[in-house]
N, C-alpha and C positions, 0 to 999 in steps of 0.2 A: 841301290836296290834296298828295298824294305821288305819285311815278312809278307806283305800283301802281294807284292809283285812275284816273289819267289813262288808263292803258293798258287798264284794265278798261272804263272808259266808252267808250273808242275801239272796243274790240271789240264792246261792245253796240250801238254806232252802226253797225258794219259790218253786223251781223246784221239790222238794220232796212232797209237799202238796198233798194230795189225792183229785185229781179233782172229781172223781165219788162221794166221801163223800160230797164235796161242792155242787154238783148238787143234791144229795139226801137231803140235808139240805134245799136247796132252794125249792125243791118240797114240803117238808114238811110245810114250811112256806107259800107257795103258796096256798096250799090246806086249810090251816088254814084261810088265807085271804079270800078265796072263801066262806067259811063258816061264815066270819064275826067273827072269834075267836080271841082272844088276844094272842099276842106274848110276853111273859116275858123274860126279861134278868136279869143276875146278875153275879157279879164277885168280887173278893177280891183284895186288894192291887192294883198294876198297871193295873189289869184286871177289876177293878171297872170302871174306866173312859171309857175303851173300851166296857163294857156293856152298859153305859150310851150312848156313841156315837152311838152304834149299835142301840138301842132303838130310838134314835132321827132320824137316817137314815132310819129306817124303816117307821116310822110315817110321816116324812118330806120329805126325799130324795126319797121315792118310791111313792110319791104323784102323781096321774095322774088325770088330769081335766076330770070329768065326770065319774070317778070310785070311788068306796068306798075307803076310806083311810085304810091303814094298822094300826090295833090297836095295840099299843105296850106300854110297860111300864118296866122301870128298877126298879128292887126290891131292888138294893143295893144303892139307893139314900140315902144320909145321915140321914134326920129327921126320917123317919119311921123306918129304920133298927136300929137306935140308940135307939129309944123308945122300939122296941121289945127286943133288946139286953139287956137293963136295966131292963125291966120288966120280961122277961123270961130268955134268955141267948143268946149269940152270935151264938153258934152252931145251934140253933133251929130256929132263927129269919127268915131267908127266907122261911123256911119250913112252919112255921106259916102263913106267908103272902100268900103263895101258897095255903094252904088248906083253907084260908078265902076267896079266890078270884076265885079259879079254876072253870071253867065250862068245861064240856066235849067238846073236840075239840081243847082246847088251847095247845100252844106249849111253852116249857121252853128251853132257851138258856143259858147254864151255861159256864163260862169262868174261868178256874183255870189252871194255868201253872203247878203246881205241880200235880193236880188231887187228892190232899189229903186233901184239905181244908174241914173241917168237916161241915161247914154251906152249902158248895156246895153239898157235898155228901148227907147230910140229905135233902136237897131240892130235888135233883134227886130221892131219895127214896121216897119222899112225892109224886112227880109226878107219879112214878111207881104205888104207892098204889091207886093213882086216876085213873089209867089206861090211863094216858096221855102220850104224845110224847115229847121227850127231844132231844136236841143236845148239845154236849159237845166239846168246844174248849179246848185242853189241850197241854201239853208239851210232852216230849219224855219218857213218863211213860211207863215202861214195866210191872208194877205191878197194873195198874189200871184195874178195872173190866169193861170189855167190855159191860156188860149187864146194866151198869148204864144209858145208853143213846141209843136212837135208832140210832143216828148218832154220831160217835166220829171222831173229825178232830184233829189229833195230829201234833205237830211241831217237827220235828226231829233234835233238837239242844239242847245241854245242857245249854245254855246261856239264861237266863230269859229274858234279854233285846230284843234279837232277837225273842224270842217265842212271846213276846208282840207285837213286830212290825209286825210279820206275822199274829197274830190273827187279828189286825186291818185290814190288807190287805185281810184276809179271810172275815171279816165283810163287807168290802167295795165290795167284789166280790159277795157275797150273796145278798146284796141290789141291785147291778147292775143287776144280774140275775133275781131277783124278779120283779124289774121294768120293765124289757123286758117282762116278763111273763104276768104282769098286762096290759101293753100296747097292748099286742097280744090277750088279752081277749075281745071277742065281748061284 
């Protein structure tokens, strides 16, 4: 593989991302913003910094003067997840944080290339038991349960690096769409 083939495949992957899924996710987030609800994000491994980046872009990058800020928080930031992992276990850490903070109307955005990370799955199940809304950015999983999230945005590539690249692009697209919606709100 050379740089041209990497970026060529990345471009091909970008074309296959479900645009209606991104729009549906942006609508869920926008409705949460209108209610003043919280947007939680979380991810593992390389998806963790994407979740952190997304939470920052939601709260800072979508800021519109004269409008309420988007309330967001990444649940996979190091200190708290480490404390929960130490005191409970890693697989249940994010679910515990969700159960302790969740208010009806909140939205959870999970990022997992494999779609098999137990802490992400348990967090999605916790959101489900709270009758909440969830968005999942994932890889090319054919065995993932579609009912784990209200909106699932898969990346159709077997290469984790490119999945992570596309997840960040999807995150940027979501925040771009959200900011446009907020700006258009009277």
